[in-house]
C-alpha positions, 0 to 999 in steps of 0.5 A: 462491509466490503470483502477485499482481495488482493493477488499479486504475480511475479513476472520478469519486469514486474508485479501482476495484481488483481484487486476484487472488492465485494459486498454481500458475494457481490463483486464491486470492483474489480482491477488488474494492475501492474507495479514495476520492480522499479517502483517496489524499492522503498514500497511498504505493505499495508500491515507495514504502513499502519505500523509505522504510522503507530510507531511514529506517533510514539516516537519523541524524535522529529523527522520524516520517511518517504516510502511509496504504498499499494491503495485500496484501488492498485495505485502505487502512491508516496506516502510521507510520514512526518513526526514535526517539531513539538 
């Protein structure tokens, strides 16, 4: 099993981060990244991402939500939540 740690530091023009993936105390991946403040406007955390998925599954309403999330490797990706018409 992997142990993942994410560190974020606020700077004037964005957030700087570092992700470390370890397995059995051995570093398997270490990556630094930068997130511009403009990318944070519709950003959701990993926990919020999971919560939204569960809420959308339970909702009876149809629709779409377009947000951004951080991958395990420090990349910002677009996330589309869609509840199609039943």
